[in-house]
C-alpha positions in Angstrom: -14.5 14.4 77.9 -15.7 12.3 75.2 -13.6 11.5 72.2 -14.6 12.9 68.8 -16.3 10.7 66.2 -13.6 9.9 63.7 -14.3 8.4 60.1 -12.7 5.0 59.1 -10.4 6.6 56.6 -9.1 9.3 59.1 -8.4 6.9 61.7 -6.5 4.8 58.7 -4.6 8.4 58.2 -4.0 9.2 61.7 -2.9 5.4 62.5 -0.2 5.7 59.5 1.0 9.2 60.8 1.6 7.6 64.1 3.3 5.0 62.8 5.6 7.2 60.5 6.5 9.5 63.8 7.6 6.3 65.6 9.3 5.1 62.8 11.2 8.5 62.3 11.7 8.6 65.9 13.7 5.2 65.9 15.1 5.1 62.8 16.6 9.2 63.1 16.2 10.5 66.3 17.0 7.9 68.6 19.6 5.6 67.0 21.3 5.2 70.2 18.3 2.9 71.7 19.3 -0.7 70.9 17.0 -3.1 69.6 17.9 -5.5 72.4 16.9 -3.0 75.1 13.7 -2.5 73.4 13.1 -6.1 73.3 14.0 -6.6 76.8 12.2 -3.7 78.2 9.2 -3.5 76.0 8.5 -6.9 74.3 9.3 -5.7 71.0 12.0 -3.9 68.5 12.4 -2.3 65.0 12.9 -6.1 63.8 9.3 -6.6 65.3 7.8 -3.6 63.6 9.4 -4.4 60.2 8.0 -8.1 60.8 4.5 -6.4 61.4 4.7 -4.4 58.2 5.8 -7.7 56.4 2.7 -9.4 57.7 0.5 -6.6 56.8 2.0 -6.7 53.3 1.3 -10.5 53.2 -2.1 -9.8 54.4 -2.9 -7.4 51.3 -1.3 -10.2 48.8 2.1 -8.6 48.6 5.2 -10.7 49.0 7.7 -9.0 51.1 10.4 -11.0 52.2 12.1 -10.5 55.9 15.2 -8.5 54.3 13.1 -6.4 52.0 10.8 -5.8 55.1 13.7 -4.8 57.1 15.3 -2.6 54.5 11.8 -0.9 54.2 11.8 0.0 57.7 15.3 0.5 58.4 15.7 2.8 55.4 19.2 0.6 54.6 20.2 -2.8 54.6 20.5 -4.4 57.8 24.0 -4.9 57.7 24.7 -1.4 57.2 22.1 -0.6 60.4 24.5 -2.6 62.6 27.4 -1.5 61.3 26.4 2.1 61.9 24.4 1.9 65.4 24.1 -1.7 66.7 26.4 -2.1 69.9 28.0 -5.4 71.4 25.3 -6.8 74.5 26.4 -7.9 77.3 26.1 -11.5 78.3 23.4 -10.5 80.8 21.2 -8.6 78.1 21.8 -11.5 75.6 20.1 -13.7 78.3 17.2 -11.5 79.4 16.8 -11.1 75.3 16.3 -14.6 75.0 13.6 -15.0 77.5 11.9 -11.6 75.9 12.4 -13.3 72.6 10.6 -16.6 73.6 7.7 -14.7 75.5 7.1 -12.0 72.6 8.2 -13.5 69.3 8.3 -16.9 69.5 5.3 -17.8 71.5 3.1 -15.8 69.5 4.3 -17.1 66.4 2.5 -20.6 67.4 
């Protein structure tokens, strides 16, 4: 089966809809999934998504600070998210995170 031809504007709209669905899933449906687990398993987390949002804004000439981008993505201040949903991570998970962060974030930022 061949994928249908999609015009560029429709493609942007579909990608935006998929992103909104991902955000809703992570922020409303699966608040139990911890960022550290996402980073350790997938190499990205909610903070990465908010950073990518911030970087996309910068490409459009929009200045958006890290905390502002997180608040836009999380729908609340980061401190509120942590208080409501973040749990303590074991030393093992923290060690895994250090490696995952280095491989997926630090090394990518040059």
